N, C-alpha and C positions, 0 to 999 in steps of 0.2 A: 342100788345105793353104793355097792362096792365099786362099780366102774366109775361112778361120779367122784368118789373119794380119790381113786387112783388117778383119774384124769385131772382133778384139781391139783393133786400133788405134783403131777407131771408138769402142769403149767407153772406151778411155783418153782420147780426146778429150772425150767427154761428161763423164767424171769431172773432167778438167782444167778444163773450163769451169765446172762447178758448184763445184768446190773453190776457185776463184779469185774467187768473188763475195764482195764485202764484206757483212757482216751489217748494217752501219750506213753508209748512203751519206755521212754526214758525215765518215767516216774510211775512205776507199776502200782503204787499205793495212792495215786492221785485220782479222786473219784469225780472230778468236775470236767465239764465240757470246756470251760474256760482254760486256756493254757496256764500251766504253772510257771510263775515267775517267782523264784525263791526269795528275792529281796527287792525292795524298792531302790531304784537307782537315784542317788541324790541329784544327778544332772537332769533327770527326767521331771523333777518336781521343783527345782530351785535354780534360778538363773541369776541370783543375787550375788553379793560379795562372799568371799570364802568364809567358811565357818570354822576353820582350823583353830582360830584364836579364842573361840568361845565354847568349845566342846565341853560338855558336862557342867558348865557354869550355871545352867538353868536349875540344876538340882540344889545349888547353894542358896538360892533366893526363894523364900517361902511364897512370895507373891507370884513369881513366875511359875513355880511348881504348881500352884493352885490354878493359875490361868491355863497352863498346859493340860492339866488333868480335866478341867471343865471343857475346854474347847476341843480336845481330842475325843472326848466321849461321844459316841454315836447317838446317845439319848439327847444330847444338846443339838437343837436344830442348827443347820449350817449357817443360816443367816444370823442367828444369835451369836454363834461362835465368831463369826467375822466381825460383828459389832464389838464383842468383848476385846478382840485383838486390836482393833482400831482404837478403841478407847484407851487401852493400856499404852499403846505406842504414842498416842497424842499427849499423854501425861508424862512421858519419859523425857528426862533432860537430854539424854543421848539416844535419840531415836534409832540411829543406825545400829549401834551396839545392841540396844534392847531388841530390835527386830531380829537380829541374827541369833540372839540367845533364845528368844521365844521359838523361832523356827527350828533351832537345833533341838529344843525340847520336844517339839511336835514330831520331828523326824524320828528321834529315838523312841518316843512313846508309841507312835502309830506303827512304826516298823516292828517293834516288839509285839504289839497286839496282833498285827497281821501274821507274824511268824507263829504265834500261839494258835491262831485260828487255823492256819494251814497244817500245823502238826496235829490238831484235833481232827481235821478232815481226813488225813492219812490214817490216823488211828481208827476212825470210823470205817474206812474202807477195809482195814484188816479185820475188824469185828464183823463186818458184813460178809466177808469171805468165810469166816468161821461159822456164821449163822447159816449161810448157804450150804455149807458142807453138812451141817447138822440136819437141815431140811432134807438133803439128799439121803443121808444115812437113815433118817427116820422113815422116809418114803420107802426105801428098800426094805426096811424091817416091816413096815405096814403091808407091803405086797407079799412078803413072806408069810405073815399071819393070815392074810386073806386067801392065799393059795394052799394053806395047810389042809391036810386030809380031814382034820377035825378042828375047824376054826374056833378060836376062843373069842366069842363076840365081845365080851367085856374088855379084853385087851385091845381088840380091834377098835372099839369105840374110844377107848382112852387114848390110843396112839393117834387115831385120826383127828381127834380134837386137838391133840398136842401139835400135830403137823399144821392144822389150820391156824392155830394160835401163833405158831412160829412164823408162818407165812404172812399173817396179818402184821405182826410186829416188823418183819423184814420190809414189807411194802411201805408201811407208815414211815419208817426211817429213811427209806429211799426217796420218798417224796419230800421229806423235811430237808434232806441234804441239798436238794436243788436250790433252796433259798440260802442256805449257809454258804454255798459256793459263790454267791454274789458278794459276800462280805469283803474278801480281799480287794475286789475292784472298788467297792464303796469306800474302803479305807484309802486306797490310792487316790480316788477322786477328792476325798476330803483333804488329804494332805496337799494335793496340787492346788486346790481352791484357797486354802489358808496361806500357802506359800505365795500365791499370786497376790493376795490381799496385802501381805507384809511387804512384798517387793514394790507394790504400788505406793504404799505409804512411805517407802524409803526414797522414792524417786523425787 
């Protein structure tokens, strides 16, 4: 039983070390295989007219603010969001200005959401490193208890259960983050798609 516990803990340590390595040395806290792009470039998602004259105007219009909130939300299916945008622009007296204001709001909102997700991912990486260190420390302590001249079986059982629980949580979080890593790209794609719809409506 002892060697099984030690072997399991050693495997957990190996997984911890591997899972906490950054994929890009420029961003040591970035846990995703996807390259980190700190901000969405406006030029990458918008080829329409300049937005300089409409910045922040979307916040002053309750209808536009509501539209932006609904269409930016990932819980709103993309095709539904596109229909909402098209419908709003079709009813606008000045479609060109309305389109720019709506996209300005979408760009601000989705960029902020994306930034928040990325900050959360890096915070997750730091927590995983701390968790990995805790597993290593507890594993070393467990080995010390097991190798003692008079092993305290109660303490060994308690600490081995703790190491196994910590490892399970660590691995569960590691699997979950793989899905979260896709979120920034999903946001990019949503913004690009909605921007394209708006530009098509303005043509």
